[in-house]
C-alpha positions as CSV (number, residue, x, y, z in Angstrom):
1,X,96.5,99.8,79.6
2,X,93.0,99.1,80.8
3,X,91.6,96.3,83.3
4,X,89.0,94.0,82.0
5,X,88.0,93.3,85.7
6,X,88.0,94.9,88.9
7,X,87.6,92.7,92.2
8,X,86.6,94.5,95.8
9,X,86.9,91.9,98.5
10,X,86.2,92.8,102.4
11,X,88.1,91.7,105.0
12,X,87.3,88.9,107.5
13,X,85.5,89.1,110.8
14,X,87.1,91.4,113.2
15,X,86.6,91.5,116.8
16,X,84.7,94.5,116.7
17,X,82.5,93.4,114.1
18,X,82.1,90.3,116.6
19,X,80.9,92.6,119.2
20,X,79.1,95.4,117.2
21,X,81.7,97.9,117.4
22,X,82.1,100.6,114.7
23,X,85.5,100.3,113.6
24,X,86.5,102.9,110.9
25,X,90.3,103.5,110.9
26,X,90.9,101.9,114.5
27,X,93.1,98.6,113.8
28,X,91.0,95.5,114.7
29,X,92.0,92.2,114.1
30,X,90.7,89.1,112.5
31,X,88.8,86.9,114.6
32,X,89.6,83.1,114.0
33,X,86.4,83.0,111.9
34,X,87.9,85.7,110.0
35,X,90.8,83.9,109.4
36,X,88.7,81.1,108.4
37,X,86.5,82.9,105.8
38,X,89.8,84.3,104.2
39,X,91.0,80.7,103.6
40,X,87.4,79.5,102.6
41,X,87.6,82.4,99.8
42,X,90.7,81.7,98.5
43,X,89.6,79.0,96.1
44,X,87.0,81.0,94.5
45,X,88.8,84.0,94.1
46,X,91.4,82.3,92.8
47,X,89.3,81.8,89.2
48,X,89.5,85.6,88.9
49,X,93.2,85.2,88.3
50,X,94.1,88.3,89.6
51,X,97.1,89.9,88.7
52,X,97.9,92.0,91.7
53,X,95.9,92.5,94.9
54,X,96.0,96.0,96.9
55,X,95.1,95.9,100.5
56,X,94.4,98.9,102.7
57,X,97.0,99.3,105.2
58,X,94.8,98.4,108.2
59,X,95.6,95.2,109.6
60,X,92.3,93.5,109.1
61,X,92.5,94.0,105.4
62,X,96.2,93.2,105.2
63,X,95.7,89.9,107.0
64,X,93.0,89.1,104.9
65,X,94.7,89.9,101.6
66,X,98.0,87.8,102.8
67,X,96.3,84.9,103.3
68,X,95.1,84.9,99.5
69,X,98.6,86.3,98.5
70,X,100.5,83.3,100.4
71,X,98.1,80.7,99.1
72,X,98.8,82.3,95.3
73,X,102.0,83.9,94.8
74,X,100.2,86.8,93.5
75,X,102.1,90.1,94.3
76,X,100.5,92.3,97.3
77,X,100.5,96.2,97.4
78,X,99.3,98.1,100.5
79,X,98.1,101.7,100.4
80,X,96.3,103.6,102.9
81,X,93.9,105.2,100.5
82,X,91.7,101.8,100.8
83,X,91.3,102.2,104.5
84,X,87.4,102.3,105.9
85,X,85.8,105.6,106.3
86,X,87.3,107.9,109.2
87,X,84.4,107.5,111.7
88,X,85.8,110.0,114.1
89,X,84.4,110.2,117.1
90,X,82.0,107.6,116.5
91,X,85.0,104.9,116.0
92,X,84.6,102.0,118.9
93,X,81.4,102.7,119.9
94,X,78.1,100.6,119.1
95,X,75.2,102.1,117.1
96,X,73.2,102.4,120.6
97,X,76.0,104.4,122.2
98,X,76.1,106.8,119.0
99,X,72.5,106.8,118.9
100,X,72.5,108.1,122.7
101,X,75.1,110.8,121.8
102,X,74.0,112.0,119.0
103,X,70.0,111.2,118.5
104,X,69.4,110.8,114.4
105,X,72.7,111.4,113.4
106,X,73.5,107.6,112.2
107,X,70.0,107.6,110.5
108,X,71.2,110.7,108.2
109,X,74.6,109.5,107.8
110,X,73.4,106.0,106.2
111,X,71.2,107.8,103.9
112,X,73.4,110.8,103.1
113,X,76.7,110.2,101.4
114,X,77.8,113.7,101.9
115,X,77.5,113.5,105.6
116,X,80.3,113.1,107.8
117,X,80.2,111.8,111.7
118,X,81.9,114.4,113.8
119,X,85.7,114.7,113.2
120,X,85.2,112.2,110.5
121,X,85.0,112.0,106.4
122,X,82.0,111.5,104.1
123,X,81.6,108.5,101.7
124,X,81.9,110.8,99.0
125,X,85.6,111.6,100.1
126,X,85.9,107.9,100.9
127,X,85.3,107.1,97.1
128,X,87.3,109.9,95.7
129,X,90.6,108.4,97.6
130,X,89.6,104.9,96.2
131,X,89.0,106.0,92.9
132,X,92.6,107.4,92.7
133,X,93.8,103.9,93.4
134,X,91.6,102.2,90.6
135,X,92.7,104.9,87.8
136,X,96.4,104.3,88.9
137,X,96.3,100.3,88.6
138,X,94.0,101.0,85.3
139,X,96.8,102.1,83.7
140,X,99.2,99.7,84.8
141,X,97.2,96.2,84.1
142,X,95.1,94.7,81.6
143,X,93.6,92.0,83.3
144,X,92.2,91.5,86.5
145,X,93.2,93.7,89.7
146,X,91.8,92.9,93.1
147,X,91.6,95.3,96.2
148,X,91.2,94.0,99.4
149,X,89.5,96.7,101.6
150,X,86.1,97.6,103.6
151,X,82.3,97.5,103.5
152,X,82.0,101.2,103.7
153,X,84.4,102.1,101.4
154,X,83.6,99.0,98.7
155,X,80.0,100.2,98.9
156,X,80.9,103.9,98.4
157,X,83.1,103.0,95.3
158,X,80.5,101.0,94.1
159,X,78.4,104.1,93.8
160,X,81.2,106.1,92.1
161,X,82.2,103.7,89.7
162,X,78.5,102.8,88.4
163,X,78.2,106.9,88.4
164,X,75.0,106.8,90.4
165,X,74.0,110.2,92.0
166,X,75.0,110.4,95.4
167,X,71.8,110.4,96.9
168,X,71.2,106.8,95.7
169,X,74.3,105.2,97.1
170,X,72.3,104.5,100.3
171,X,70.1,101.8,98.1
172,X,73.2,99.5,97.9
173,X,73.4,97.1,100.5
174,X,76.2,96.1,103.1
175,X,79.1,93.9,102.4
176,X,79.4,90.6,104.4
177,X,82.8,89.7,105.8
178,X,85.0,88.4,103.2
179,X,82.5,88.4,100.2
180,X,83.7,90.6,97.0
181,X,81.7,92.7,94.5
182,X,82.9,92.1,90.9
183,X,83.0,95.3,88.1
184,X,83.8,94.3,84.3
185,X,84.2,96.8,81.2
186,X,81.0,97.6,79.4
187,X,81.2,95.8,75.9
188,X,80.6,99.0,74.1
189,X,84.1,100.1,74.7
190,X,83.2,103.1,76.4
191,X,85.4,102.4,79.3
192,X,83.0,102.7,82.0
193,X,82.2,99.9,84.4
194,X,79.3,97.6,84.6
195,X,78.4,95.9,87.9
196,X,78.9,92.4,87.6
197,X,78.1,90.8,91.0
198,X,77.8,92.4,94.4
199,X,78.1,91.1,97.9
200,X,79.0,87.5,96.9
201,X,80.6,84.7,98.9
202,X,81.4,81.4,99.5
203,X,82.4,81.5,103.1
204,X,80.8,79.2,105.8
């Protein structure tokens, strides 16, 4: 089988998002705003008719995904390979705190997908583990699958699916809470993906 559409959905706002702290693998929770964002997104995402939702095992993504699956009855899987980037020693810190301790490092990290925070992982590594999930569902389903994950992972996976040079990944903007990115197959039948929408959303 081969998918004809892939939807990448970012989780709703968390307590760390609201206070400007970097999350990475830390298991932050949705705020009331985040829960509402997920509820508002359901009617639009239902229109994509996903056959399956695969969520990161971090609570913020699982909870967001569950809002959709409970409303629609679509099956849910959980996969730790969809976790956000491991930010190592930066996790739990604000950008200002990172800049104070590691001057200039965050600017390099934002621009270079091969650069890892101290004791963390690169965006290239993140994209490769997420790509393995895509390959698996691609072999199992022929319609649409939705991955509920994280902003950094979605941006990195987007660059990888589009086969962009890694040094161009930084040109992709961030993903808003509960916004989504959609890929469809190219019409020439070569199996490659094309970007149909990026950072789309209907949340209020």
